ZAVEX-765574 format. One line per 3 residues: their letters; for each residue x, y, z of N, C-alpha, C. Coordinates in Angstrom, 2 decimals. Layout:
BEGIN
a	X/Y/Z/X/Y/Z/X/Y/Z; ...
***
This chain:
BEGIN
man	58.22/5.63/45.55/57.48/4.77/46.45/58.46/3.90/47.22; 58.22/3.73/48.50/59.18/3.04/49.36/58.72/1.62/49.70; 59.70/0.80/50.05/59.46/-0.57/50.51/59.51/-0.55/52.04
lgf	58.35/-0.56/52.68/58.25/-0.32/54.12/57.79/-1.56/54.87; 58.11/-1.57/56.16/57.58/-2.56/57.08/56.89/-1.86/58.22; 55.95/-2.55/58.87/55.28/-1.95/60.02/54.99/-3.05/61.04
vgl	55.50/-2.85/62.25/55.30/-3.79/63.35/54.45/-3.11/64.42; 53.27/-3.70/64.69/52.35/-3.12/65.67/51.17/-2.48/64.98; 50.08/-3.22/64.84/48.93/-2.74/64.06/47.73/-2.48/64.95
gvm	47.96/-1.73/66.02/46.87/-1.30/66.88/46.07/-0.20/66.21; 45.32/0.56/66.98/44.46/1.60/66.43/45.26/2.61/65.61; 46.32/3.14/66.19/47.13/4.13/65.48/47.96/3.49/64.37
gsn	48.60/2.36/64.67/49.44/1.72/63.69/48.69/1.31/62.43; 47.50/0.76/62.61/46.72/0.33/61.44/46.29/1.51/60.59; 45.94/2.62/61.22/45.57/3.81/60.46/46.78/4.41/59.73
mve	47.95/4.31/60.33/49.17/4.77/59.65/49.45/3.92/58.42; 49.28/2.60/58.55/49.50/1.72/57.41/48.53/2.06/56.28; 47.28/2.35/56.63/46.30/2.73/55.61/46.77/3.96/54.84
rll	47.31/4.95/55.56/47.79/6.16/54.90/48.98/5.84/54.00; 49.89/5.01/54.47/51.07/4.66/53.68/50.67/3.89/52.43; 49.71/2.98/52.56/49.22/2.24/51.39/48.56/3.18/50.39
skg	47.82/4.15/50.90/47.11/5.09/50.02/48.09/5.97/49.24; 49.32/6.12/49.79/50.34/6.91/49.10/51.14/6.08/48.10; 50.79/4.81/47.98/51.44/3.96/46.99/52.62/3.16/47.49
htv	52.93/3.23/48.78/54.06/2.49/49.32/53.72/1.00/49.45; 54.73/0.17/49.34/54.60/-1.25/49.66/54.81/-1.40/51.16; 53.89/-2.09/51.85/54.00/-2.26/53.30/53.87/-3.74/53.66
tgy	54.86/-4.24/54.38/54.80/-5.58/54.97/54.55/-5.41/56.46; 53.53/-6.06/57.00/53.15/-5.80/58.38/53.12/-7.04/59.26; 53.25/-6.77/60.56/53.15/-7.84/61.58/52.43/-7.28/62.80
nrt	51.59/-8.13/63.39/50.96/-7.81/64.65/50.87/-9.11/65.46; 50.90/-8.97/66.77/50.85/-10.16/67.63/49.60/-10.99/67.34; 48.47/-10.32/67.10/47.24/-11.01/66.71/46.93/-10.65/65.27
rgk	46.85/-11.66/64.42/46.66/-11.42/62.99/45.29/-10.81/62.69; 44.30/-11.08/63.53/42.95/-10.59/63.26/42.88/-9.10/63.01; 43.72/-8.33/63.72/43.72/-6.87/63.55/44.29/-6.46/62.19
aer	44.95/-7.39/61.52/45.59/-7.06/60.25/44.75/-7.42/59.04; 43.68/-8.17/59.22/42.93/-8.67/58.07/42.43/-7.53/57.17; 41.92/-6.48/57.78/41.42/-5.34/57.00/42.53/-4.74/56.15
liq	43.73/-4.68/56.69/44.87/-4.10/55.96/45.36/-5.04/54.87; 45.32/-6.33/55.13/45.71/-7.31/54.12/44.79/-7.19/52.90; 43.51/-6.98/53.16/42.55/-6.81/52.07/42.84/-5.55/51.26
qgm	43.50/-4.57/51.89/43.83/-3.33/51.19/45.19/-3.39/50.50; 45.87/-4.52/50.62/47.13/-4.68/49.90/48.37/-4.84/50.77; 48.24/-4.77/52.09/49.40/-4.98/52.95/49.84/-6.43/52.89
rwa	51.14/-6.64/52.83/51.69/-7.99/52.87/51.86/-8.43/54.33; 51.52/-9.65/54.62/51.60/-10.15/56.00/52.92/-10.89/56.20; 53.55/-10.66/57.36/54.75/-11.39/57.75/54.46/-12.11/59.06
etp	55.06/-13.28/59.23/54.79/-14.10/60.40/55.55/-13.65/61.64; 56.62/-12.88/61.46/57.44/-12.44/62.59/57.93/-11.01/62.35; 58.30/-10.30/63.42/58.94/-8.99/63.24/60.24/-9.09/62.44
rav	60.96/-10.18/62.62/62.20/-10.38/61.84/61.90/-10.40/60.34; 60.83/-11.09/59.97/60.47/-11.18/58.55/60.11/-9.82/57.98; 59.50/-8.96/58.82/59.18/-7.59/58.38/60.47/-6.84/58.08
aea	61.40/-6.88/59.03/62.66/-6.13/58.86/63.48/-6.67/57.69; 63.41/-7.96/57.46/64.14/-8.54/56.33/63.54/-8.08/55.00; 62.22/-7.92/54.96/61.54/-7.58/53.71/61.62/-6.10/53.37
adv	61.77/-5.25/54.39/61.64/-3.80/54.20/62.99/-3.09/54.20; 63.02/-1.94/53.54/64.18/-1.05/53.63/64.08/-0.17/54.87; 62.87/0.26/55.16/62.60/1.06/56.36/61.46/0.37/57.11
tls	61.71/0.02/58.36/60.70/-0.61/59.21/60.23/0.37/60.26; 58.93/0.56/60.36/58.34/1.39/61.40/57.72/0.47/62.45; 57.80/0.88/63.70/57.20/0.09/64.78/56.44/1.00/65.72
mvt	55.32/0.49/66.22/54.52/1.25/67.18/53.83/0.26/68.11; 54.41/0.09/69.30/53.87/-0.85/70.27/53.63/-0.15/71.60; 53.13/-0.91/72.57/52.56/-0.33/73.78/53.56/0.33/74.71
nsa	54.67/-0.34/74.98/55.60/0.15/76.00/56.99/-0.46/75.77; 57.90/-0.19/76.70/59.28/-0.66/76.54/59.35/-2.18/76.49; 58.55/-2.86/77.33/58.55/-4.33/77.35/58.07/-4.88/76.01
alq	57.02/-4.27/75.46/56.49/-4.73/74.16/57.50/-4.48/73.05; 58.21/-3.35/73.12/59.22/-3.05/72.11/60.37/-4.04/72.19; 60.78/-4.37/73.41/61.85/-5.36/73.58/61.42/-6.71/73.01
ava	60.14/-7.06/73.21/59.64/-8.35/72.74/59.67/-8.47/71.22; 59.37/-7.38/70.50/59.36/-7.44/69.03/60.72/-7.12/68.43; 61.64/-6.56/69.24/62.94/-6.17/68.71/64.00/-7.25/68.89
egp	63.94/-7.96/69.99/65.03/-8.87/70.33/64.63/-10.33/70.16; 65.60/-11.22/70.27/65.34/-12.65/70.11/65.48/-13.08/68.65; 65.41/-14.38/68.41/65.63/-14.90/67.05/64.60/-14.45/66.03
dgm	63.40/-14.09/66.49/62.35/-13.63/65.58/62.13/-12.13/65.63; 63.03/-11.40/66.31/62.85/-9.97/66.50/63.36/-9.14/65.34; 63.01/-7.86/65.35/63.40/-6.96/64.27/64.91/-6.86/64.13
lag	65.64/-6.87/65.24/67.10/-6.76/65.16/67.70/-7.87/64.30; 67.14/-9.07/64.42/67.67/-10.21/63.67/67.45/-10.03/62.17; 66.48/-9.20/61.79/66.20/-8.99/60.38/66.84/-7.77/59.78
lsr	67.49/-6.97/60.60/68.14/-5.75/60.10/69.51/-6.06/59.53; 69.91/-5.28/58.56/71.24/-5.41/57.97/71.71/-4.03/57.50; 72.90/-3.96/57.00/73.52/-2.69/56.63/72.63/-1.88/55.68
gkv	72.43/-0.61/56.00/71.66/0.29/55.15/70.19/0.38/55.49; 69.68/-0.55/56.30/68.26/-0.51/56.67/68.06/0.49/57.81; 66.80/0.90/57.98/66.48/1.89/59.02/65.27/1.41/59.82
lvd	65.36/1.58/61.14/64.23/1.33/62.04/63.73/2.66/62.55; 62.43/2.91/62.36/61.78/4.12/62.85/60.81/3.67/63.94; 61.21/3.86/65.19/60.31/3.42/66.28/59.43/4.57/66.71
mst	58.11/4.37/66.61/57.13/5.40/66.92/56.44/5.14/68.26; 56.91/4.15/69.00/56.34/3.84/70.32/56.73/4.92/71.32; 55.92/5.05/72.37/56.29/5.94/73.47/56.87/5.08/74.59
vsp	58.19/5.10/74.69/58.91/4.28/75.66/59.92/5.17/76.38; 60.66/4.59/77.31/61.64/5.38/78.02/62.78/5.79/77.09; 63.22/7.05/77.15/64.32/7.50/76.28/65.57/6.64/76.45
efs	65.85/6.20/77.68/67.04/5.39/77.93/66.96/4.05/77.18; 65.79/3.42/77.23/65.62/2.15/76.53/65.78/2.34/75.03; 65.22/3.41/74.51/65.30/3.69/73.07/66.75/3.91/72.64
ral	67.52/4.64/73.43/68.93/4.87/73.08/69.70/3.55/73.07; 69.42/2.69/74.04/70.10/1.40/74.10/69.77/0.55/72.88; 68.50/0.59/72.46/68.10/-0.16/71.27/68.77/0.40/70.02
ack	68.89/1.71/69.94/69.54/2.34/68.78/70.99/1.87/68.66; 71.67/1.69/69.79/73.04/1.19/69.76/73.09/-0.23/69.19; 72.14/-1.07/69.57/72.09/-2.45/69.06/71.78/-2.45/67.56
vre	70.93/-1.53/67.13/70.61/-1.42/65.70/71.87/-1.06/64.91; 72.65/-0.14/65.42/73.86/0.30/64.71/74.93/-0.77/64.68; 74.91/-1.66/65.67/75.83/-2.80/65.63/75.54/-3.71/64.44
kga	74.31/-3.64/63.93/73.93/-4.45/62.76/74.26/-3.73/61.45; 74.78/-2.51/61.55/75.06/-1.73/60.35/73.87/-0.93/59.86; 72.77/-1.01/60.59/71.56/-0.25/60.26/71.53/1.02/61.12
dmv	70.45/1.77/61.06/70.31/2.95/61.91/68.89/3.04/62.42; 68.71/3.84/63.46/67.40/3.97/64.11/67.15/5.40/64.54; 65.91/5.83/64.37/65.44/7.09/64.96/64.23/6.78/65.82
dsp	64.06/7.56/66.90/62.80/7.49/67.65/61.89/8.57/67.08; 60.62/8.20/66.86/59.72/9.10/66.14/58.28/8.99/66.66; 58.05/9.38/67.92/56.69/9.35/68.44/55.84/10.44/67.80
vsg	54.53/10.33/67.97/53.61/11.28/67.35/52.76/11.97/68.41; 52.24/13.12/68.04/51.28/13.83/68.89/49.98/13.97/68.12; 48.92/13.44/68.70/47.62/13.48/68.04/46.82/12.24/68.36
svi	45.72/12.06/67.67/44.81/10.96/67.93/44.43/10.32/66.60; 43.56/9.33/66.68/43.05/8.71/65.46/42.42/9.77/64.55; 41.67/10.70/65.15/40.99/11.74/64.37/42.00/12.63/63.65
tlq	43.02/13.12/64.38/44.00/14.00/63.73/44.81/13.24/62.68; 45.05/11.94/62.92/45.74/11.12/61.92/44.90/11.00/60.66; 43.61/10.69/60.82/42.73/10.53/59.67/42.54/11.85/58.92
qgk	42.61/12.96/59.66/42.45/14.27/59.03/43.75/14.77/58.40; 44.84/14.02/58.59/46.12/14.45/58.05/46.74/15.59/58.82; 46.50/15.63/60.14/47.00/16.73/60.96/47.95/16.26/62.07
lsv	48.42/15.03/61.96/49.28/14.48/63.00/50.63/15.20/63.03; 51.18/15.35/64.23/52.50/15.94/64.41/53.49/14.84/64.77; 54.64/14.83/64.09/55.64/13.78/64.28/56.95/14.40/64.76
mva	57.53/13.82/65.81/58.82/14.26/66.33/59.86/13.20/66.00; 61.07/13.61/65.66/62.09/12.65/65.26/63.42/12.99/65.92; 64.13/11.95/66.41/65.45/12.16/67.01/66.39/11.05/66.56
grk	67.61/11.43/66.31/68.63/10.49/65.85/69.62/11.23/64.97; 70.33/10.50/64.13/71.27/11.13/63.22/70.52/11.98/62.19; 71.04/13.18/61.94/70.36/14.12/61.06/70.20/13.56/59.65
etf	71.20/12.84/59.15/71.12/12.31/57.79/70.03/11.23/57.68; 69.83/10.47/58.76/68.77/9.46/58.75/67.41/10.13/58.82; 67.32/11.20/59.60/66.08/11.98/59.64/65.71/12.47/58.25
eqv	66.68/13.02/57.52/66.40/13.53/56.18/65.93/12.41/55.25; 66.46/11.21/55.46/66.08/10.06/54.64/64.62/9.66/54.87; 64.19/9.65/56.13/62.84/9.15/56.44/61.79/10.26/56.49
kpl	62.21/11.51/56.47/61.26/12.62/56.59/60.13/12.55/55.57; 60.41/12.31/54.26/59.30/12.26/53.31/58.29/11.16/53.62; 58.77/10.03/54.15/57.87/8.94/54.51/56.98/9.35/55.68
lqd	57.57/10.00/56.65/56.81/10.43/57.82/55.82/11.52/57.46; 56.15/12.34/56.47/55.21/13.37/56.02/53.98/12.76/55.35; 54.08/11.52/54.89/52.92/10.83/54.37/51.99/10.36/55.48
igp	52.49/10.36/56.72/51.67/10.01/57.89/51.10/11.28/58.52; 51.95/12.28/58.70/51.51/13.55/59.28/52.33/14.68/58.69; 51.73/15.84/58.41/52.42/16.90/57.69/53.49/17.62/58.50
kvt	53.37/17.61/59.82/54.32/18.34/60.67/55.35/17.36/61.21; 56.55/17.39/60.65/57.62/16.49/61.06/58.79/17.34/61.54; 59.15/17.20/62.81/60.14/18.09/63.43/61.32/17.30/63.96
yvg	62.51/17.70/63.58/63.74/17.10/64.11/64.07/17.80/65.42; 64.28/16.99/66.49/64.50/17.60/67.80/65.88/17.33/68.39; 66.69/16.48/67.72/68.03/16.28/68.23/68.45/14.81/68.24
dng	69.36/14.48/69.17/69.93/13.14/69.23/68.91/12.11/69.71; 69.26/10.84/69.52/68.37/9.74/69.91/67.84/9.91/71.33; 66.55/9.64/71.48/65.89/9.73/72.77/65.19/11.05/73.02
lal	65.62/12.11/72.33/65.05/13.43/72.62/63.65/13.60/72.06; 63.30/12.88/70.99/61.91/12.93/70.50/60.98/12.33/71.55; 61.46/11.28/72.21/60.66/10.67/73.28/60.52/11.62/74.47
smk	61.60/12.31/74.80/61.51/13.30/75.88/60.47/14.37/75.53; 60.47/14.80/74.26/59.52/15.81/73.82/58.10/15.26/73.85; 57.92/13.99/73.44/56.60/13.38/73.45/56.06/13.27/74.88
iat	56.90/12.85/75.80/56.48/12.72/77.20/56.13/14.09/77.77; 56.94/15.10/77.43/56.66/16.46/77.89/55.34/16.98/77.32; 54.99/16.50/76.14/53.71/16.89/75.52/52.54/16.15/76.15
nls	52.71/14.84/76.32/51.58/14.02/76.74/51.10/14.26/78.15; 51.99/14.74/79.02/51.53/14.99/80.39/50.38/16.00/80.41; 50.37/16.90/79.41/49.31/17.91/79.37/47.96/17.33/79.00
lav	47.93/16.18/78.34/46.65/15.60/77.94/45.79/15.27/79.15; 46.37/14.54/80.09/45.60/14.17/81.29/45.29/15.39/82.14; 46.25/16.31/82.22/46.03/17.53/83.02/44.89/18.35/82.41
qmm	44.88/18.51/81.08/43.81/19.27/80.43/42.46/18.57/80.61; 42.46/17.25/80.53/41.20/16.51/80.68/40.65/16.66/82.08; 41.53/16.70/83.07/41.11/16.93/84.45/40.49/18.31/84.60
afs	41.15/19.33/84.07/40.64/20.70/84.18/39.30/20.85/83.46; 39.20/20.24/82.29/37.95/20.27/81.53/36.83/19.62/82.34; 37.12/18.48/82.94/36.12/17.76/83.74/35.67/18.60/84.93
egv	36.60/19.26/85.57/36.26/20.13/86.69/35.30/21.23/86.24; 35.60/21.83/85.08/34.75/22.90/84.57/33.34/22.41/84.25; 33.25/21.24/83.60/31.94/20.69/83.26/31.13/20.41/84.52
lla	31.75/19.80/85.50/31.02/19.44/86.72/30.63/20.66/87.54; 31.50/21.67/87.56/31.14/22.90/88.28/29.94/23.55/87.63; 29.92/23.59/86.29/28.78/24.16/85.58/27.53/23.32/85.81
eks	27.68/22.00/85.72/26.52/21.11/85.86/25.88/21.23/87.24; 26.70/21.25/88.27/26.13/21.32/89.62/25.56/22.69/89.95; 25.90/23.68/89.13/25.30/25.00/89.34/23.97/25.13/88.61
gia	23.62/24.10/87.82/22.32/24.10/87.16/22.35/24.12/85.64; 23.54/24.07/85.05/23.67/24.10/83.59/23.69/22.67/83.08; 22.98/22.38/82.01/22.97/21.04/81.44/24.38/20.65/81.00
ret	24.72/19.40/81.24/26.06/18.92/80.89/26.36/19.14/79.41; 25.39/18.84/78.56/25.58/19.01/77.11/25.91/20.46/76.76; 25.23/21.39/77.45/25.47/22.81/77.21/26.86/23.22/77.67
avd	27.25/22.74/78.83/28.57/23.06/79.36/29.67/22.56/78.43; 29.49/21.33/77.94/30.49/20.77/77.02/30.55/21.59/75.74; 29.40/21.94/75.21/29.35/22.71/73.97/30.05/24.06/74.12
vlv	29.81/24.72/75.24/30.45/26.02/75.47/31.96/25.86/75.59; 32.41/24.89/76.38/33.84/24.74/76.64/34.62/24.33/75.40; 34.05/23.45/74.57/34.80/23.01/73.39/34.83/24.08/72.30
hsa	34.10/25.18/72.52/34.17/26.32/71.59/34.70/27.57/72.27; 35.36/27.37/73.41/35.84/28.51/74.19/37.35/28.67/74.04; 37.90/29.60/74.80/39.34/29.88/74.75/40.17/28.72/75.28
vas	39.58/27.81/76.05/40.34/26.69/76.61/40.35/25.48/75.67; 39.71/25.59/74.51/39.51/24.43/73.63/40.74/24.14/72.79; 41.68/23.40/73.35/42.79/22.88/72.56/42.25/21.82/71.61
pmv	43.02/21.42/70.60/42.55/20.34/69.74/42.14/19.10/70.52; 42.90/18.74/71.58/42.55/17.58/72.38/41.21/17.76/73.07; 40.96/18.93/73.64/39.68/19.19/74.30/38.54/19.14/73.29
qyr	38.78/19.62/72.08/37.73/19.63/71.07/37.29/18.22/70.68; 38.26/17.31/70.53/37.85/15.96/70.10/37.59/15.01/71.26; 38.16/15.26/72.44/37.95/14.34/73.55/36.92/14.86/74.55
gpf	36.70/16.16/74.61/35.72/16.72/75.54/34.35/16.07/75.44; 33.82/15.86/74.23/32.51/15.23/74.10/32.44/13.81/74.66; 33.59/13.20/74.97/33.57/11.85/75.54/32.89/11.83/76.91
vlr	32.81/12.97/77.59/32.14/12.98/78.89/30.63/12.80/78.71; 30.14/12.99/77.49/28.73/12.73/77.20/28.52/11.29/76.74; 29.46/10.78/75.96/29.38/9.39/75.51/30.79/8.89/75.21
mpd	31.22/7.90/75.99/32.54/7.34/75.79/32.57/6.50/74.51; 33.70/6.48/73.81/33.79/5.66/72.59/33.75/4.18/72.93; 33.27/3.38/72.00/33.21/1.93/72.21/34.60/1.34/72.37
eaw	35.56/1.89/71.62/36.96/1.46/71.73/37.80/2.65/72.14; 38.55/2.47/73.22/39.37/3.58/73.73/40.37/4.03/72.68; 40.48/5.34/72.52/41.51/5.90/71.64/42.87/5.80/72.33
fdv	42.86/6.03/73.65/44.09/5.99/74.44/43.66/5.67/75.86; 43.83/4.42/76.26/43.20/4.00/77.51/43.97/4.45/78.74; 43.37/4.20/79.90/43.94/4.66/81.18/45.34/4.11/81.39
nmm	45.54/2.81/81.12/46.86/2.22/81.32/47.92/2.88/80.44; 47.56/3.16/79.19/48.51/3.81/78.28/48.84/5.22/78.75; 47.81/5.96/79.17/48.03/7.32/79.63/48.87/7.33/80.90
qkd	48.59/6.40/81.81/49.35/6.39/83.05/50.80/5.99/82.80; 51.04/5.14/81.83/52.42/4.80/81.47/53.20/6.06/81.11; 52.57/6.93/80.32/53.24/8.18/79.92/53.41/9.13/81.10
mll	52.41/9.18/81.98/52.52/10.06/83.15/53.65/9.60/84.07; 53.80/8.29/84.23/54.87/7.77/85.08/56.24/8.03/84.44; 56.31/7.95/83.11/57.56/8.31/82.43/57.89/9.79/82.69
ale	56.86/10.64/82.65/57.07/12.07/82.89/57.53/12.32/84.33; 56.88/11.67/85.27/57.25/11.86/86.68/58.66/11.37/86.95; 59.07/10.28/86.30/60.43/9.79/86.46/61.43/10.78/85.86
mgr	61.10/11.34/84.68/61.97/12.35/84.08/62.08/13.57/84.99; 60.93/13.97/85.56/60.94/15.13/86.45/61.83/14.91/87.65; 61.77/13.69/88.21/62.60/13.38/89.37/64.08/13.45/89.00
kld	64.44/12.88/87.84/65.84/12.86/87.43/66.36/14.25/87.08; 65.50/15.09/86.52/65.93/16.40/86.04/65.62/17.54/87.02; 65.09/17.18/88.21/64.75/18.18/89.22/63.72/19.19/88.72
vpl	62.72/18.68/88.00/61.61/19.52/87.54/60.34/19.09/88.27; 59.79/19.91/89.16/58.55/19.51/89.84/57.38/19.49/88.85; 56.55/18.47/88.96/55.41/18.30/88.05/54.14/18.11/88.89
ptt	53.70/19.15/89.58/52.57/18.99/90.52/51.25/18.62/89.84; 50.92/19.25/88.72/49.64/18.91/88.08/49.69/17.52/87.46; 50.86/17.12/86.99/51.03/15.76/86.46/50.79/14.74/87.56
ava	51.34/15.01/88.75/51.19/14.08/89.87/49.73/13.92/90.27; 48.99/15.02/90.32/47.57/14.95/90.70/46.77/14.18/89.64; 46.99/14.51/88.38/46.27/13.81/87.31/46.60/12.32/87.33
nef	47.83/11.98/87.64/48.22/10.58/87.71/47.45/9.85/88.79; 47.20/10.50/89.91/46.44/9.85/91.00/45.00/9.58/90.57; 44.43/10.44/89.74/43.07/10.20/89.26/43.05/9.04/88.26
lta	44.14/8.85/87.53/44.23/7.67/86.66/44.30/6.40/87.50; 45.01/6.47/88.61/45.04/5.32/89.53/43.65/5.05/90.08; 42.92/6.10/90.43/41.54/5.94/90.91/40.67/5.30/89.85
arg	40.86/5.71/88.59/40.08/5.12/87.49/40.36/3.63/87.38; 41.61/3.23/87.54/41.95/1.81/87.51/41.28/1.09/88.67; 41.27/1.74/89.84/40.63/1.14/91.00/39.13/0.95/90.82
mgl	38.54/1.77/89.97/37.11/1.67/89.68/36.81/0.73/88.52; 37.84/0.06/88.02/37.64/-0.90/86.95/37.58/-0.28/85.57; 38.14/0.92/85.41/38.03/1.65/84.15/39.33/1.63/83.34
akq	40.24/0.72/83.66/41.58/0.74/83.07/41.57/0.68/81.55; 40.60/-0.01/80.96/40.58/-0.18/79.50/39.75/0.89/78.80; 39.14/1.79/79.56/38.41/2.89/78.94/39.36/4.02/78.55
dfa	38.91/4.86/77.63/39.70/6.03/77.28/39.96/6.86/78.54; 41.15/7.47/78.59/41.50/8.18/79.82/40.57/9.35/80.13; 39.70/9.72/79.19/38.68/10.73/79.48/37.77/10.29/80.61
cvf	37.84/9.02/80.99/37.00/8.53/82.08/37.41/9.11/83.44; 38.49/9.90/83.50/38.77/10.61/84.75/37.58/11.48/85.11; 36.77/11.85/84.11/35.53/12.58/84.38/34.63/11.78/85.30
kvl	34.53/10.47/85.06/33.67/9.61/85.88/34.15/9.58/87.32; 35.48/9.56/87.49/36.05/9.56/88.84/35.67/10.84/89.56; 35.87/11.96/88.91/35.58/13.26/89.52/34.07/13.43/89.71
aem	33.27/12.91/88.77/31.81/13.01/88.91/31.34/12.26/90.14; 31.88/11.06/90.36/31.46/10.28/91.53/31.85/10.99/92.82; 33.03/11.60/92.83/33.44/12.37/94.00/32.54/13.58/94.22
sgv	31.92/14.06/93.12/31.06/15.23/93.19/29.60/14.89/93.46; 29.30/13.59/93.55/27.93/13.17/93.78/27.07/13.27/92.55; 27.70/13.16/91.38/27.00/13.27/90.11/27.22/11.97/89.34
eg	26.21/11.50/88.62/26.36/10.30/87.83/27.26/10.59/86.64; 28.32/9.77/86.50/29.28/9.99/85.42/28.83/9.38/84.13
***
């Protein structure tokens, strides 16, 4: 059983902590708002007042926050994770941020005598709860081997992809397909609906058809009823799409479907849907089609 820390207790982070606690690990946690942590504290998680206190208490600290700015906020400064790291400790950052920023942070971690891997995940709350999450890891191979058993307690598929930053590159390359698939699914539903097929029937057929990826299976029904709390909201999805488009520009890889899907996310924000799950691109396309979303 490991002595772990966790910084960032949002929807995914809190569910990860629950899995780690259920495996018998000790977990010390921090979140910007303590209210999100109360449920976990009742389950045995220890509360820390700062990210620094988490890193000081834990041998391995995991972090999962919104973006590069949020990661910088919890990592740096007198109360940040860097201040709490020391020789032999490990930081496992599971946030989806720019690979360049992650590499720079890894260098600062190593200056403390600690080590860091980037370890984003592919999946949703549902796949996490079902124990089907996929985890990508990049950094020193020996550190990967050290943290692999811990990450397998979060998701069974843990893949080493190379040097620091490359797990993030792989995550961004994966995530661009989420919005693209949701756009294509929405087009199919609306084409069927306007031809006279009930929306519920169209959704049922598509989520059991050859196009039904795991994402389509669990997110497709959102076009019938959006979740009360977004699993992955428009702003978060667009952050990943912009990271992909920037990578494409730097690497000379054209990303035409990514660019189109990104514009529909901008339209969703313009319609006041920024905090809804990104499946709300259906509403954007429905309105353009003269159909109530």
